[in-house]
VMD Tcl script that draws the C-alpha trace (Angstrom):
set ca {
  {-12.43 -21.86 -27.12}
  {-9.27 -20.30 -26.94}
  {-7.47 -17.93 -24.46}
  {-7.18 -14.76 -26.07}
  {-3.60 -13.48 -26.32}
  {-2.49 -10.97 -23.84}
  {-2.93 -7.32 -24.20}
  {0.40 -6.81 -21.81}
  {2.57 -9.10 -21.24}
  {4.64 -8.13 -17.67}
  {7.88 -10.25 -16.54}
  {9.91 -10.04 -13.82}
  {9.43 -6.35 -13.13}
  {11.66 -4.19 -11.12}
  {11.20 -0.62 -10.64}
  {13.72 2.04 -8.91}
  {13.55 5.64 -7.49}
  {16.54 6.07 -7.37}
  {18.16 3.24 -4.93}
  {15.17 2.45 -4.02}
  {12.94 -0.96 -5.29}
  {9.80 0.68 -5.31}
  {8.31 -2.61 -7.54}
  {10.46 -6.19 -7.21}
  {9.37 -9.22 -9.54}
  {5.61 -7.99 -10.94}
  {4.65 -10.61 -13.61}
  {1.41 -10.84 -14.45}
  {-0.63 -11.39 -18.18}
  {-3.11 -8.55 -18.80}
  {-6.37 -10.21 -20.81}
  {-8.01 -8.19 -23.70}
  {-11.61 -6.00 -23.04}
  {-11.67 -7.40 -19.19}
  {-10.94 -4.92 -16.61}
  {-8.09 -6.00 -14.31}
  {-7.77 -3.81 -10.93}
  {-4.87 -3.31 -8.93}
  {-5.76 -2.93 -5.38}
  {-3.34 -2.56 -2.25}
  {-2.85 0.10 0.83}
  {-1.39 3.37 0.15}
  {2.29 3.11 -0.70}
  {2.53 -0.06 -2.06}
  {3.27 0.31 -5.60}
  {-0.29 0.52 -7.39}
  {0.13 3.46 -9.66}
  {3.86 3.09 -9.99}
  {3.38 -0.12 -11.29}
  {0.04 1.52 -13.74}
  {2.30 4.75 -14.86}
  {5.35 2.02 -16.28}
  {2.83 0.68 -18.87}
  {3.27 3.80 -20.91}
  {6.76 4.84 -19.10}
  {4.97 8.24 -17.25}
  {7.96 7.43 -15.28}
  {10.16 7.97 -17.73}
  {9.49 11.76 -16.47}
  {10.89 11.26 -13.12}
  {14.46 11.90 -12.95}
  {16.80 8.89 -11.75}
  {14.42 6.03 -12.34}
  {15.22 2.32 -13.54}
  {13.56 -0.45 -14.81}
  {14.52 -3.92 -15.00}
  {12.88 -6.88 -16.44}
  {10.52 -6.67 -19.47}
  {6.82 -5.13 -19.92}
  {5.75 -6.58 -23.84}
  {2.90 -4.67 -25.43}
  {1.59 -6.67 -28.46}
  {4.93 -8.74 -28.96}
  {7.41 -5.43 -28.74}
  {8.79 -4.20 -25.18}
  {7.88 -1.13 -24.59}
  {11.27 -0.34 -22.91}
  {13.05 -1.35 -26.32}
  {15.29 2.23 -27.12}
  {13.13 2.50 -30.66}
  {10.01 2.76 -29.47}
  {8.02 6.00 -30.33}
  {6.76 7.04 -26.64}
  {3.87 9.57 -28.09}
  {2.35 6.43 -29.76}
  {3.24 4.45 -26.84}
  {1.20 7.10 -24.75}
  {-1.17 7.07 -27.72}
  {-2.72 3.63 -27.78}
  {-1.83 3.16 -23.51}
  {-3.94 6.26 -22.60}
  {-4.15 7.62 -19.01}
  {-6.62 8.88 -17.16}
  {-5.82 10.98 -13.48}
  {-7.44 10.30 -10.23}
  {-8.21 14.64 -10.65}
  {-9.96 15.74 -13.27}
  {-7.97 17.90 -15.60}
  {-9.64 19.11 -18.59}
  {-8.26 22.10 -20.67}
  {-9.24 25.38 -19.89}
  {-11.01 25.22 -23.33}
  {-14.20 24.60 -24.58}
  {-15.87 20.84 -24.82}
  {-15.32 20.65 -28.25}
  {-11.55 21.66 -27.91}
  {-10.42 19.46 -25.31}
  {-11.85 16.30 -26.88}
  {-10.22 17.55 -30.91}
  {-6.79 18.36 -29.12}
  {-5.30 14.73 -29.34}
  {-7.01 14.22 -32.99}
  {-5.68 17.15 -33.87}
  {-1.90 16.96 -32.22}
  {-1.46 13.79 -33.63}
  {-3.24 14.37 -37.31}
  {-6.22 11.55 -37.51}
  {-7.75 13.62 -38.90}
  {-7.15 17.80 -41.22}
  {-10.76 17.90 -42.39}
  {-13.52 19.46 -40.24}
  {-16.61 17.90 -40.34}
  {-14.55 14.39 -39.77}
  {-13.75 15.89 -36.60}
  {-16.91 16.95 -35.55}
  {-18.17 12.99 -36.06}
  {-14.53 12.32 -33.92}
  {-15.69 14.72 -31.22}
  {-20.02 13.78 -31.26}
  {-18.46 9.44 -31.14}
  {-15.76 10.39 -28.20}
  {-18.64 11.97 -26.40}
  {-21.32 9.72 -26.71}
  {-18.89 6.66 -25.87}
  {-17.98 8.06 -22.92}
  {-21.72 8.08 -22.24}
  {-21.54 12.75 -21.92}
  {-22.64 13.48 -25.10}
  {-26.69 13.87 -24.69}
  {-25.11 16.37 -21.29}
  {-23.10 18.43 -23.07}
  {-24.21 18.67 -27.46}
  {-25.86 22.00 -26.35}
  {-22.68 23.69 -24.51}
  {-19.81 23.08 -27.50}
  {-17.89 25.57 -26.83}
  {-18.54 26.48 -23.13}
  {-15.49 26.21 -21.28}
  {-14.42 22.60 -19.95}
  {-14.04 24.14 -15.98}
  {-17.79 25.34 -16.23}
  {-18.98 21.53 -16.12}
  {-18.97 19.15 -12.50}
  {-16.34 17.10 -11.79}
  {-17.77 14.03 -12.89}
  {-18.26 15.69 -16.00}
  {-15.10 16.64 -16.54}
  {-13.41 13.28 -15.49}
  {-15.74 11.83 -18.67}
  {-14.67 14.72 -20.32}
  {-10.90 13.50 -19.70}
  {-11.82 10.35 -20.86}
  {-13.85 11.26 -24.08}
  {-10.41 13.39 -24.98}
  {-8.42 9.88 -24.51}
  {-11.20 7.78 -26.71}
  {-10.59 10.35 -29.63}
  {-7.40 9.27 -30.04}
  {-7.90 5.95 -30.56}
  {-6.02 4.19 -27.89}
  {-6.01 0.27 -27.18}
  {-5.31 0.22 -23.77}
  {-7.09 3.04 -20.75}
  {-5.57 2.83 -17.45}
  {-7.45 4.86 -14.70}
  {-5.58 5.58 -11.21}
  {-8.31 5.95 -8.88}
  {-10.84 7.79 -11.81}
  {-13.43 8.42 -9.28}
  {-12.09 9.16 -5.58}
  {-13.01 12.98 -6.49}
  {-16.15 12.14 -7.27}
  {-19.44 11.87 -5.28}
  {-21.61 8.95 -5.41}
  {-23.68 9.42 -8.26}
  {-20.29 11.05 -10.40}
  {-19.10 7.48 -9.09}
  {-21.80 4.80 -10.53}
  {-21.54 7.03 -13.61}
  {-17.99 6.11 -14.41}
  {-18.30 2.21 -13.38}
  {-21.57 2.07 -15.14}
  {-19.26 3.86 -18.33}
  {-16.15 1.40 -18.11}
  {-18.34 -1.70 -17.70}
  {-19.52 -0.28 -21.87}
  {-16.10 0.69 -22.59}
  {-14.44 -2.96 -22.29}
  {-15.79 -4.01 -25.38}
  {-14.15 -2.15 -26.97}
  {-10.37 -1.10 -24.46}
  {-8.51 -2.67 -22.30}
  {-8.66 -0.90 -18.93}
  {-6.65 -1.34 -15.95}
  {-8.10 0.60 -12.69}
  {-6.16 1.38 -9.54}
  {-8.56 2.20 -6.95}
  {-8.34 1.81 -2.89}
  {-12.63 1.32 -3.15}
  {-12.27 -2.44 -2.65}
  {-15.85 -2.23 -3.42}
  {-15.37 -0.61 -6.43}
  {-12.87 -3.25 -7.87}
  {-15.19 -5.98 -6.46}
  {-18.50 -4.53 -8.51}
  {-16.54 -3.59 -12.11}
  {-13.54 -5.64 -12.81}
  {-12.82 -9.29 -13.88}
  {-8.95 -9.65 -12.46}
  {-8.22 -8.52 -9.29}
  {-4.15 -7.64 -8.17}
  {-3.25 -7.11 -5.01}
  {-0.12 -5.44 -3.81}
  {2.09 -5.25 -0.84}
  {5.10 -3.51 -0.08}
  {6.31 -3.12 -3.96}
  {4.82 -6.68 -4.71}
  {2.43 -8.35 -6.53}
  {1.00 -10.83 -3.50}
  {-2.06 -12.44 -5.92}
  {-3.71 -12.26 -9.00}
  {-6.69 -13.94 -9.79}
  {-10.07 -13.38 -11.10}
  {-11.88 -10.91 -9.21}
  {-14.57 -13.53 -7.63}
  {-11.85 -15.79 -6.56}
  {-9.98 -12.95 -4.92}
  {-12.54 -12.11 -2.79}
  {-14.49 -14.60 -2.23}
  {-11.90 -17.42 -1.54}
  {-7.95 -15.65 -2.34}
  {-4.91 -17.93 -1.67}
  {-2.77 -15.93 0.44}
  {-3.71 -15.33 3.79}
  {-2.67 -11.61 3.64}
  {-4.80 -10.94 0.69}
  {-7.68 -12.38 2.89}
  {-6.99 -9.99 5.65}
  {-6.68 -7.21 3.98}
  {-9.92 -7.66 1.96}
  {-12.05 -8.17 5.25}
  {-10.17 -4.94 6.83}
  {-7.51 -7.21 9.13}
  {-4.84 -5.50 8.02}
  {-3.77 -2.11 5.37}
}
mol new
graphics top color blue
foreach p $ca { graphics top sphere $p radius 0.5 }
foreach p [lrange $ca 0 end-1] q [lrange $ca 1 end] { graphics top cylinder $p $q radius 0.2 }
display resetview
C-alpha cells in the first residue's frame, strides 16, 4: 500500500517575534485525512506553529519566518501566494467560539457569499444545510436558522464556527484548543465531530488535554521551548515515547 503524499511538508522552520526565536528547526510531515495533535506546556510554540500554517502570524508586526512550509507542492511563504485563497484552503477554529452576531444562516452563508461560491439562493441554502449537517448541528438548529447565533450554547456556537469554516470547502482544518472553553458533554461532541470530519479533511489540533490527544489523534507532536521534541504515531507517543522528556511530560513528571 502506497503512503499518501503529505498535505504539509514543514522543513527547518524557524519563527521569530522580533529578536525572539519562538520556533526552532521544526520539521514534520502532515498526512491527509488524519488528526495530528500538538501537545506541550503553555508558551512552547504550539499555537504559533499552528498559525504559521495559514500565515495568521503575518498580522503581527515584526515577525520573521525561515525555512519552508510546503502545502501540496507549493511553499506558502512565496510572495505570489494569495493569502485569502490560502486561508480558505487552510481554515481555523479558535479556542473561544466566535460566531458573528447574526443569524445561524448568515454565519454559515458568509464565506460562500464573500468568496463567490454561489450567487444562487437555493444553492446557498444547500451549502448551509450541508455544512450544518457536517458539523453535526443541523438537527439542533434547523428550526432556528434565523435566530441570533449568540443565543445558542457555547458548544453549539463552536460547532457553528466549524460549519462556517466547512462552508468554504477547506482542505485542512486547524483547531486551537477548540474544546477548552466547553463543558465535558460539548467537548465530547467536538471530539466525535473531529473523528467524523477526518474522512474528508486533514485536521491539526493544539490541545493541553493529553487525554483528548490520546483519544482523537493519529499522530502527536510534542513541543518544548519552541522545539519539536518528538513526532510519532499517537499510540507510540503515549506508550513507548523515544525521548525521556516526552515520557516525563506525558506521565506528569514535568510541565
